[in-house]
RORO-76993 format. One record per residue (C-alpha): residue number from 0; residue in three letters; chain; y negated, x negated, z negated. Coordinates in pm, whole numbers. Layout:
<nodes>
   num   residu   chaine        v        u        w
   NUM      ALA        A        Y        X        Z
...
</nodes>
This chain:
<nodes>
   num   residu   chaine        v        u        w
     0      MET        A       -6        5       -2
     1      GLU        A     -319     -168      110
     2      TYR        A     -647      -27      -30
     3      ILE        A     -995      -38      139
     4      CYS        A    -1292      -12      -94
     5      PRO        A    -1485      319      -28
     6      HIS        A    -1810      137     -112
     7      CYS        A    -1782     -183      107
     8      ASP        A    -1493      -93      319
     9      LYS        A    -1313     -385      286
    10      PRO        A     -933     -427      247
    11      ILE        A     -959     -619      -71
    12      TYR        A     -949     -301     -351
    13      ASP        A     -721     -442     -652
    14      ASP        A     -529     -133     -760
    15      GLU        A     -397     -276    -1081
    16      ALA        A     -768     -402    -1196
    17      LEU        A     -933      -97    -1056
    18      LEU        A    -1191     -312     -909
    19      CYS        A    -1303     -433     -551
    20      LEU        A    -1300     -811     -532
    21      TYR        A    -1571     -823     -290
    22      CYS        A    -1786     -594     -436
    23      GLY        A    -1709     -562     -791
    24      GLU        A    -1729     -148     -783
    25      ASN        A    -1478        9    -1031
    26      LEU        A    -1280      319     -947
    27      GLU        A    -1039      531    -1140
    28      ARG        A     -691      518    -1009
    29      GLY        A     -659      786     -718
    30      VAL        A    -1016      924     -740
    31      GLY        A    -1207      890     -381
    32      THR        A     -964      661     -243
    33      LEU        A     -721      921      -56
    34      GLY        A     -783      867      302
    35      LYS        A     -873      497      214
    36      MET        A     -525      375      167
    37      ARG        A     -294      229      443
    38      TYR        A       94      364      320
    39      SER        A      388      206      437
    40      THR        A      712      272      237
    41      HIS        A      879      -79      375
    42      TRP        A      580     -259      257
    43      THR        A      578      -69      -79
    44      VAL        A      934     -191     -151
    45      VAL        A      865     -545      -24
    46      ALA        A      527     -571     -274
    47      VAL        A      743     -434     -575
    48      VAL        A     1011     -673     -510
    49      VAL        A      765     -978     -469
    50      ALA        A      587     -860     -777
    51      ILE        A      908     -848     -978
    52      VAL        A      957    -1211     -846
    53      ILE        A      616    -1351     -943
    54      GLY        A      643    -1187    -1299
    55      ILE        A      947    -1355    -1392
    56      PHE        A      837    -1673    -1241
    57      VAL        A      498    -1666    -1464
    58      PHE        A      703    -1549    -1766
    59      PHE        A      981    -1820    -1753
    60      VAL        A      788    -2130    -1560
    61      LEU        A      405    -2090    -1625
    62      GLY        A      487    -1923    -1988
    63      CYS        A      269    -1637    -2149
    64      ALA        A      -42    -1707    -2355
    65      PRO        A       82    -1784    -2740
    66      ALA        A        4    -1500    -3007
    67      GLY        A     -374    -1474    -3100
    68      ALA        A     -461    -1577    -2726
    69      LYS        A     -538    -1367    -2411
    70      GLN        A     -404    -1460    -2077
    71      ALA        A     -622    -1419    -1798
    72      ASP        A     -573    -1101    -1620
    73      LEU        A     -774    -1179    -1263
    74      ALA        A     -588    -1521    -1172
    75      GLY        A     -414    -1490     -871
    76      LYS        A     -650    -1196     -750
    77      TRP        A     -991    -1295     -816
    78      TYR        A     -934    -1672     -806
    79      SER        A     -660    -1928     -765
    80      ASP        A     -348    -1894    -1034
    81      SER        A     -297    -2275     -944
    82      GLY        A     -501    -2474    -1189
    83      GLU        A     -526    -2733     -978
    84      GLU        A     -653    -2559     -661
    85      LEU        A     -893    -2359     -888
    86      ALA        A    -1037    -2701    -1039
    87      GLN        A    -1084    -2843     -681
    88      GLU        A    -1246    -2539     -566
    89      LEU        A    -1506    -2511     -876
    90      ASN        A    -1574    -2866     -858
    91      GLY        A    -1654    -2856     -495
    92      TYR        A    -1905    -2567     -541
    93      LEU        A    -2073    -2789     -832
    94      LYS        A    -2081    -3091     -578
    95      ASP        A    -2218    -2833     -321
    96      ALA        A    -2518    -2706     -547
    97      GLU        A    -2791    -2907     -454
    98      GLY        A    -3147    -2916     -645
    99      ASP        A    -3297    -3112     -890
   100      GLN        A    -3202    -3147    -1244
   101      VAL        A    -3337    -2853    -1462
   102      GLU        A    -3633    -3006    -1640
   103      GLY        A    -3640    -2941    -2029
   104      ASP        A    -3371    -2783    -2290
   105      LEU        A    -3179    -2544    -2138
   106      ILE        A    -3133    -2245    -2342
   107      GLY        A    -2994    -1950    -2127
   108      VAL        A    -2899    -1890    -1780
   109      VAL        A    -2803    -1581    -1526
   110      ALA        A    -2493    -1642    -1301
   111      PRO        A    -2293    -1387    -1103
   112      HIS        A    -1943    -1252    -1144
   113      ALA        A    -1771    -1151     -831
   114      ALA        A    -1485    -1338     -689
   115      PHE        A    -1545    -1699     -675
   116      ARG        A    -1513    -1693     -276
   117      PHE        A    -1806    -1478     -283
   118      SER        A    -2040    -1556     -561
   119      GLY        A    -1892    -1924     -682
   120      PRO        A    -2143    -2118     -437
   121      ILE        A    -2438    -1927     -625
   122      ALA        A    -2294    -1946     -998
   123      ALA        A    -2241    -2320     -917
   124      TYR        A    -2638    -2363     -972
   125      ALA        A    -2647    -2225    -1313
   126      TYR        A    -2317    -2419    -1435
   127      LYS        A    -2441    -2738    -1261
   128      ALA        A    -2744    -2722    -1521
   129      ILE        A    -2490    -2624    -1810
   130      LYS        A    -2273    -2921    -1702
   131      GLN        A    -2584    -3138    -1756
   132      LYS        A    -2683    -3012    -2060
   133      ALA        A    -2314    -3039    -2240
   134      PRO        A    -2326    -2785    -2461
   135      ASP        A    -2125    -2767    -2782
   136      THR        A    -2092    -2384    -2761
   137      ILE        A    -2153    -2129    -2434
   138      VAL        A    -2199    -1770    -2529
   139      ILE        A    -2110    -1550    -2246
   140      VAL        A    -2269    -1209    -2225
   141      GLY        A    -2111     -972    -2004
   142      PHE        A    -2044     -580    -1970
   143      THR        A    -1789     -339    -1953
   144      HIS        A    -1764     -219    -1574
   145      ARG        A    -1447       51    -1672
   146      ARG        A    -1479      145    -2018
   147      TYR        A    -1759      302    -2213
   148      PHE        A    -1818      305    -2583
   149      PRO        A    -2137      439    -2690
   150      ASN        A    -2342      177    -2887
   151      ARG        A    -2078      -56    -2909
   152      ILE        A    -2081     -423    -2868
   153      ALA        A    -1737     -604    -2820
   154      VAL        A    -1673     -963    -2938
   155      PHE        A    -1359    -1139    -2861
   156      THR        A    -1195    -1225    -3169
   157      ASP        A     -875    -1406    -3039
   158      GLU        A     -826    -1784    -3086
   159      ALA        A     -817    -1886    -2737
   160      PHE        A     -849    -1749    -2357
   161      TYR        A     -597    -1905    -2122
   162      THR        A     -678    -1975    -1765
   163      PRO        A     -500    -2152    -1502
   164      LEU        A     -720    -2435    -1627
   165      GLY        A     -571    -2427    -1953
   166      LYS        A     -674    -2324    -2310
   167      ALA        A    -1034    -2219    -2368
   168      ARG        A    -1127    -2222    -2744
   169      ILE        A    -1308    -1952    -2900
   170      ASP        A    -1579    -2035    -3158
   171      LEU        A    -1458    -1818    -3439
   172      ASP        A    -1720    -1891    -3677
   173      ILE        A    -1992    -1754    -3465
   174      THR        A    -1764    -1477    -3335
   175      LYS        A    -1723    -1387    -3718
   176      ARG        A    -2117    -1410    -3813
   177      LEU        A    -2168    -1165    -3483
   178      LEU        A    -1910     -905    -3623
   179      ALA        A    -2065     -917    -4005
   180      TYR        A    -2405     -869    -3848
   181      ASP        A    -2365     -475    -3762
   182      VAL        A    -2115     -205    -3788
   183      ASN        A    -2158     -155    -3416
   184      ILE        A    -2050     -506    -3314
   185      ARG        A    -1684     -484    -3282
   186      ASP        A    -1359     -609    -3184
   187      ILE        A    -1232     -414    -2882
   188      PRO        A    -1006     -612    -2719
   189      GLU        A     -994     -331    -2447
   190      ALA        A    -1314     -438    -2326
   191      PHE        A    -1218     -732    -2213
   192      ASP        A     -898     -621    -2005
   193      ALA        A     -948     -747    -1646
   194      GLU        A    -1361     -725    -1721
   195      ASN        A    -1488     -973    -1424
   196      SER        A    -1822     -997    -1583
   197      VAL        A    -1682    -1211    -1853
   198      GLU        A    -1353    -1350    -1739
   199      MET        A    -1524    -1485    -1415
   200      GLN        A    -1768    -1717    -1648
   201      VAL        A    -1471    -1822    -1824
   202      PRO        A    -1291    -2083    -1561
   203      PHE        A    -1647    -2216    -1473
   204      ALA        A    -1721    -2290    -1823
   205      GLN        A    -1402    -2483    -1867
   206      ILE        A    -1520    -2685    -1559
   207      ALA        A    -1884    -2736    -1657
   208      ALA        A    -1828    -2835    -2032
   209      LYS        A    -1464    -2902    -2094
   210      ASP        A    -1506    -2957    -2482
   211      ALA        A    -1728    -2646    -2565
   212      ARG        A    -1623    -2375    -2738
   213      LEU        A    -1690    -2018    -2617
   214      VAL        A    -1811    -1699    -2771
   215      LEU        A    -1708    -1391    -2521
   216      ILE        A    -1943    -1054    -2565
   217      ALA        A    -1939     -761    -2377
   218      LEU        A    -2195     -493    -2397
   219      CYS        A    -1993     -159    -2373
   220      ASP        A    -2347       45    -2369
   221      GLN        A    -2627     -151    -2168
   222      ARG        A    -2889      117    -2311
   223      SER        A    -3233      -41    -2440
   224      ASP        A    -3108       -8    -2819
   225      ASN        A    -2771     -163    -2779
   226      GLN        A    -2925     -484    -2594
   227      LYS        A    -3211     -504    -2857
   228      LEU        A    -2917     -539    -3125
   229      LEU        A    -2736     -783    -2917
   230      ALA        A    -3058     -993    -2918
   231      GLU        A    -3143     -963    -3272
   232      ALA        A    -2793    -1038    -3365
   233      LEU        A    -2759    -1364    -3131
   234      TYR        A    -3088    -1469    -3246
   235      SER        A    -3000    -1424    -3627
   236      VAL        A    -2672    -1626    -3559
   237      LEU        A    -2757    -1867    -3341
   238      GLY        A    -3088    -1985    -3480
   239      VAL        A    -2895    -2252    -3665
   240      GLU        A    -2690    -2398    -3356
   241      LYS        A    -2847    -2687    -3202
   242      ASN        A    -2675    -2730    -2922
   243      LEU        A    -2560    -2436    -2712
   244      VAL        A    -2623    -2209    -2387
   245      VAL        A    -2614    -1836    -2339
   246      VAL        A    -2502    -1691    -2023
   247      ALA        A    -2628    -1345    -1858
   248      SER        A    -2331    -1208    -1639
   249      THR        A    -2471    -1001    -1366
   250      ASP        A    -2458     -935     -989
   251      MET        A    -2771     -837     -805
   252      SER        A    -2827     -534     -580
   253      HIS        A    -2491     -350     -427
   254      TYR        A    -2410     -225     -101
   255      LEU        A    -2736     -272       69
   256      ALA        A    -2796     -389      419
   257      TYR        A    -2865     -785      434
   258      ASP        A    -3251     -755      474
   259      GLU        A    -3292     -469      260
   260      ALA        A    -3073     -620       -8
   261      ASN        A    -3302     -958        5
   262      LYS        A    -3614     -757      -26
   263      LYS        A    -3489     -573     -316
   264      ASP        A    -3351     -883     -494
   265      GLU        A    -3667    -1072     -434
   266      GLY        A    -3843     -794     -619
   267      THR        A    -3619     -863     -892
   268      ILE        A    -3652    -1182     -914
   269      ASP        A    -4020    -1160     -950
   270      GLU        A    -3964     -933    -1264
   271      ILE        A    -3736    -1209    -1425
   272      LYS        A    -4009    -1467    -1348
   273      LYS        A    -4221    -1277    -1557
   274      PHE        A    -4012    -1323    -1875
   275      ASN        A    -4049    -1011    -2055
   276      ALA        A    -3724     -849    -2141
   277      ARG        A    -3875     -498    -2227
   278      ALA        A    -4063     -488    -1884
   279      LEU        A    -3761     -621    -1687
   280      TYR        A    -3530     -322    -1865
   281      ARG        A    -3833      -75    -1812
   282      GLU        A    -3837     -164    -1424
   283      SER        A    -3481     -136    -1432
   284      LEU        A    -3462      205    -1559
   285      GLU        A    -3739      309    -1322
   286      ASN        A    -3488      207    -1023
   287      LYS        A    -3202      387    -1183
   288      HIS        A    -3027       51    -1312
   289      GLU        A    -2969      -21     -964
   290      LEU        A    -3153     -377     -942
   291      MET        A    -2862     -538    -1121
   292      CYS        A    -2540     -435    -1282
   293      GLY        A    -2575     -625    -1583
   294      TYR        A    -2908     -548    -1661
   295      GLY        A    -2864     -514    -2031
   296      ALA        A    -2680     -845    -2049
   297      VAL        A    -2994    -1010    -1870
   298      CYS        A    -3230     -837    -2097
   299      ALA        A    -3036     -931    -2390
   300      VAL        A    -2971    -1311    -2295
   301      MET        A    -3366    -1316    -2193
   302      ALA        A    -3489    -1212    -2506
   303      VAL        A    -3263    -1444    -2731
   304      SER        A    -3350    -1736    -2503
   305      LYS        A    -3719    -1671    -2547
   306      ALA        A    -3694    -1635    -2922
   307      LEU        A    -3475    -1947    -2925
   308      GLY        A    -3777    -2134    -2758
   309      ALA        A    -3727    -2103    -2411
   310      ASP        A    -4098    -2075    -2227
   311      ASP        A    -4019    -2104    -1879
   312      VAL        A    -3797    -1930    -1597
   313      GLU        A    -3647    -2152    -1313
   314      ILE        A    -3488    -1949    -1017
   315      LEU        A    -3206    -2226     -942
   316      LYS        A    -3036    -2017     -630
   317      CYS        A    -3043    -1647     -474
   318      ALA        A    -2796    -1546     -208
   319      ASN        A    -2569    -1246     -110
   320      SER        A    -2226    -1203       11
   321      GLY        A    -2351    -1200      362
   322      ASP        A    -2467    -1571      349
   323      THR        A    -2126    -1685      161
   324      PHE        A    -1890    -1429      329
   325      GLY        A    -2042    -1339      665
   326      ASP        A    -2045     -950      684
   327      LYS        A    -2398     -855      622
   328      LYS        A    -2366     -458      676
   329      LYS        A    -2309     -419      315
   330      VAL        A    -2375     -699       54
   331      VAL        A    -2396     -772     -275
   332      GLY        A    -2634    -1014     -440
   333      TYR        A    -2614    -1299     -657
   334      LEU        A    -2854    -1497     -867
   335      SER        A    -2860    -1815    -1080
   336      ALA        A    -3163    -1868    -1310
   337      ALA        A    -3244    -2090    -1607
   338      PHE        A    -3431    -2020    -1907
   339      VAL        A    -3571    -2338    -2022
   340      LYS        A    -3779    -2470    -2312
   341      LYS        A    -4039    -2719    -2139
   342      GLU        A    -4303    -2721    -2399
   343      GLY        A    -4181    -2921    -2736
   344      ASP        A    -4239    -2775    -3077
   345      MET        A    -4562    -2850    -3259
   346      LEU        A    -4363    -2816    -3611
   347      THR        A    -4034    -2924    -3730
   348      ASP        A    -3800    -2681    -3934
   349      LYS        A    -3916    -2870    -4221
   350      GLN        A    -4288    -2838    -4174
   351      ARG        A    -4222    -2480    -4096
   352      GLN        A    -4044    -2410    -4419
   353      GLU        A    -4297    -2580    -4607
   354      LEU        A    -4564    -2381    -4458
   355      LEU        A    -4380    -2048    -4542
   356      THR        A    -4326    -2162    -4894
   357      ILE        A    -4709    -2233    -4926
   358      ALA        A    -4764    -1895    -4789
   359      ARG        A    -4528    -1699    -5037
   360      ASP        A    -4649    -1925    -5335
   361      THR        A    -4991    -1858    -5250
   362      ILE        A    -4945    -1493    -5251
   363      LYS        A    -4763    -1446    -5564
   364      HIS        A    -4968    -1656    -5770
   365      TYR        A    -5307    -1477    -5628
   366      LEU        A    -5159    -1125    -5714
   367      LYS        A    -5057    -1249    -6052
   368      THR        A    -5388    -1435    -6163
   369      GLY        A    -5608    -1348    -5884
   370      GLU        A    -5698    -1702    -5830
   371      THR        A    -5623    -1941    -5523
   372      LEU        A    -5312    -2172    -5569
   373      GLU        A    -5396    -2554    -5561
   374      VAL        A    -5160    -2726    -5319
   375      GLU        A    -5101    -3062    -5155
   376      THR        A    -4877    -3197    -4880
   377      SER        A    -4787    -3556    -4777
   378      ASP        A    -4695    -3407    -4416
   379      GLU        A    -4969    -3565    -4201
   380      VAL        A    -4885    -3296    -3900
   381      LEU        A    -4977    -3036    -4165
   382      LYS        A    -5310    -3229    -4236
   383      ARG        A    -5434    -3208    -3886
   384      ASP        A    -5698    -2932    -3813
   385      MET        A    -5532    -2625    -3675
   386      GLY        A    -5618    -2234    -3632
   387      ALA        A    -5346    -1989    -3772
   388      PHE        A    -5244    -1657    -3860
   389      VAL        A    -5031    -1505    -4137
   390      THR        A    -4863    -1159    -4076
   391      LEU        A    -4677     -960    -4321
   392      HIS        A    -4417     -708    -4244
   393      LYS        A    -4256     -459    -4484
   394      GLN        A    -3933     -317    -4353
   395      GLY        A    -4042     -369    -3997
   396      ARG        A    -4377     -277    -4002
   397      LEU        A    -4672     -432    -4019
   398      ARG        A    -4832     -487    -4349
   399      GLY        A    -5148     -733    -4284
   400      CYS        A    -5256     -994    -4058
   401      ILE        A    -5539    -1225    -4052
   402      GLY        A    -5615    -1552    -3914
   403      ASN        A    -5851    -1788    -3792
   404      MET        A    -5868    -1868    -3379
   405      VAL        A    -6057    -2190    -3437
   406      ALA        A    -5945    -2484    -3670
   407      ARG        A    -6143    -2465    -3974
   408      GLY        A    -5959    -2741    -4158
   409      PRO        A    -5599    -2866    -4249
   410      LEU        A    -5338    -2625    -4108
   411      TYR        A    -5161    -2604    -4454
   412      LEU        A    -5478    -2490    -4614
   413      ALA        A    -5561    -2255    -4327
   414      VAL        A    -5196    -2104    -4414
   415      ARG        A    -5278    -2074    -4786
   416      ASP        A    -5615    -1892    -4725
   417      MET        A    -5490    -1672    -4452
   418      ALA        A    -5188    -1563    -4675
   419      ILE        A    -5431    -1452    -4925
   420      ALA        A    -5627    -1257    -4652
   421      ALA        A    -5363    -1085    -4487
   422      ALA        A    -5231     -964    -4837
   423      VAL        A    -5555     -822    -4985
   424      GLU        A    -5824     -842    -4712
   425      ASP        A    -5699     -644    -4392
   426      PRO        A    -5892     -327    -4382
   427      ARG        A    -5616     -169    -4239
   428      PHE        A    -5410     -142    -4535
   429      PRO        A    -5433     -123    -4890
   430      GLU        A    -5389     -440    -5100
   431      VAL        A    -5030     -575    -5141
   432      THR        A    -4875     -528    -5492
   433      ALA        A    -4669     -747    -5692
   434      GLU        A    -4404     -503    -5676
   435      GLU        A    -4375     -462    -5336
   436      LEU        A    -4367     -848    -5239
   437      ASP        A    -3989     -882    -5249
   438      ASP        A    -3954     -653    -4961
   439      ILE        A    -4242     -795    -4760
   440      ASP        A    -4146    -1100    -4507
   441      ILE        A    -4423    -1352    -4389
   442      GLU        A    -4487    -1454    -4054
   443      ILE        A    -4696    -1771    -3935
   444      SER        A    -4845    -1842    -3609
   445      ALA        A    -4999    -2189    -3565
   446      LEU        A    -5230    -2186    -3274
   447      SER        A    -5296    -2431    -3024
   448      PRO        A    -5668    -2543    -2939
   449      MET        A    -5827    -2280    -2718
   450      GLU        A    -5906    -2314    -2365
   451      LYS        A    -6177    -2150    -2161
   452      ILE        A    -6054    -2038    -1843
   453      ASP        A    -6248    -1883    -1534
   454      ASP        A    -5971    -1739    -1348
   455      HIS        A    -5761    -1457    -1517
   456      ASN        A    -5448    -1533    -1291
   457      LEU        A    -5391    -1832    -1526
   458      ILE        A    -5305    -1577    -1804
   459      GLU        A    -4935    -1597    -1850
   460      VAL        A    -4859    -1266    -2047
   461      GLY        A    -4584    -1373    -2308
   462      LYS        A    -4641    -1731    -2331
   463      HIS        A    -5044    -1698    -2386
   464      GLY        A    -5251    -1581    -2668
   465      VAL        A    -5582    -1433    -2515
   466      MET        A    -5940    -1416    -2673
   467      VAL        A    -6212    -1224    -2495
   468      GLN        A    -6592    -1246    -2599
   469      MET        A    -6884    -1064    -2460
   470      GLY        A    -7190    -1127    -2645
   471      PHE        A    -7139    -1037    -3009
   472      ARG        A    -6820     -843    -2937
   473      SER        A    -6454    -1034    -2914
   474      GLY        A    -6105     -940    -2942
   475      VAL        A    -5777    -1161    -2997
   476      TYR        A    -5427    -1075    -2902
   477      LEU        A    -5141    -1325    -3015
   478      PRO        A    -4896    -1407    -2728
   479      GLN        A    -4621    -1195    -2897
   480      VAL        A    -4808     -876    -2881
   481      ALA        A    -4707     -860    -2522
   482      GLU        A    -4321     -913    -2635
   483      GLU        A    -4378     -647    -2900
   484      THR        A    -4503     -399    -2668
   485      GLY        A    -4366     -483    -2341
   486      TRP        A    -4721     -451    -2158
   487      THR        A    -4756     -562    -1833
   488      LYS        A    -5061     -806    -1791
   489      ASP        A    -5296     -530    -1702
   490      GLU        A    -5200     -329    -1989
   491      PHE        A    -5201     -608    -2219
   492      MET        A    -5563     -718    -2105
   493      ASN        A    -5718     -348    -2085
   494      SER        A    -5616     -306    -2438
   495      LEU        A    -5750     -638    -2545
   496      CYS        A    -6079     -550    -2386
   497      GLY        A    -6117     -174    -2447
   498      GLN        A    -5948     -137    -2773
   499      LYS        A    -5977     -479    -2984
   500      ALA        A    -6311     -610    -2824
   501      GLY        A    -6472     -277    -2747
   502      ILE        A    -6586     -349    -2395
   503      ARG        A    -6517     -239    -2058
   504      GLU        A    -6131     -240    -2010
   505      ASP        A    -6183     -418    -1674
   506      ALA        A    -6407     -660    -1794
   507      TRP        A    -6146     -939    -1771
   508      LYS        A    -6127     -861    -1391
   509      THR        A    -6502     -835    -1314
   510      GLY        A    -6617    -1173    -1461
   511      GLU        A    -6827     -993    -1760
   512      CYS        A    -6673    -1148    -2054
   513      GLU        A    -6564    -1489    -2125
   514      ILE        A    -6178    -1571    -2157
   515      PHE        A    -6002    -1782    -2369
   516      ILE        A    -5622    -1873    -2357
   517      PHE        A    -5398    -2045    -2663
   518      THR        A    -5042    -2071    -2716
   519      ALA        A    -4872    -2012    -3083
   520      GLU        A    -4584    -2149    -3227
   521      VAL        A    -4439    -1841    -3399
   522      PHE        A    -4192    -1873    -3695
   523      GLY        A    -4090    -1640    -3986
   524      GLU        A    -3895    -1599    -4307
   525      LYS        A    -3680    -1296    -4152
   526      GLU        A    -3531    -1519    -3909
   527      ARG        A    -3432    -1765    -4172
   528      ASN        A    -3285    -1496    -4415
   529      GLU        A    -3090    -1306    -4155
</nodes>
């Protein structure tokens, strides 16, 4: 029985896995396939006999995965079941992946997940970057094509995942911490059965970083709240890890004609370049989630990469199955991209912790005595003149935020003074009380010097904080405002001018106001305590 995929009309539909090897579309058995099958009793019998022989061979010669481990489901279908042939194929793709080395610290990547003969040449660009970094841990974030568990995130809990390349070890420590983070993060073995969004990343990871341990995740529900939960969980768990890469598994547009697919994928790439997970999800939703199949995985990985310090997006390679397979009537798009940390941190973890301690001790002392705490530091970096904001949150809600845009003294003293101001001088809120202090978490934004610009196109939303000034009126937004609101650049700047500064919304476009940009290094107690 030979199946013809009703979506792409290719004779390579895998009945057992219920997936098309070409386009990745899933179908329930027998639904929509009648009239698309070519049937022969003779060849059915032959196929059954061959399947039995192969099964016996695999069982006795190749062996099964041991208890506590999973055997790959797609080997021999989506990719070669010969370890030697598979290694040769993937190494060949890596060798052919052209381009310069990714600059900066690689935090996350986007990689496709179709059968290797279609998407392998494109995925190789992402894994070439991973190979250059040589991470200790690779976190693979896929999704479930065929199964749906509302509000659930599945984490693979076996000790190993066996492919024809051998044993891929699982990082059980990170896995356990993810499971403990939230009740909706579960051990759901069925989520990984013949799931190409996850499995197709594993052999490439084995080739690119053979000593790395893997964490395998499948979003069983890609809706906004679920991918946000995953991003928060990953940030909480991975924040202490030093050498890792997070992989978002997705293909791009599906079943479009070649030129139409290229145009649509170019638009999606433009959205990805903006490096704003909320805005990307909103754009995907407006397009009925037809921009890419793994929209939730990409948004989650984008968000956690940014939280872990990535500040730039590099598009490594984009093509489609018309380029790699030759048929351009109905194609599937493929993308490799990198989320990279290019700018170095202003502060070390030790310096951040010292500033957070100063802020909390200062507020506690002031609420008890009404006096400013005398503090000292031996750290020369913290003695540098620098602007700073201190933000207070209570149960996830803003409780106070005040800062100095322009440096007026040493950073450590700025943090001390702004901590008091945020607690008792923010006119939007009543003064913080000693009784509620334990329920409040502190966030600090250390600011770079402001730079006046004449061209508003230089503003990078999510990276730059912005201050506008017109006469005696001014307003400022920190960089994280865009990420928290999901605003576009126009929304961000219109609000800054119209609501914060009280001037015309479009003053930033017309040249009526002065514009200053800055960057901020943002860190807080919440990320350390989770």
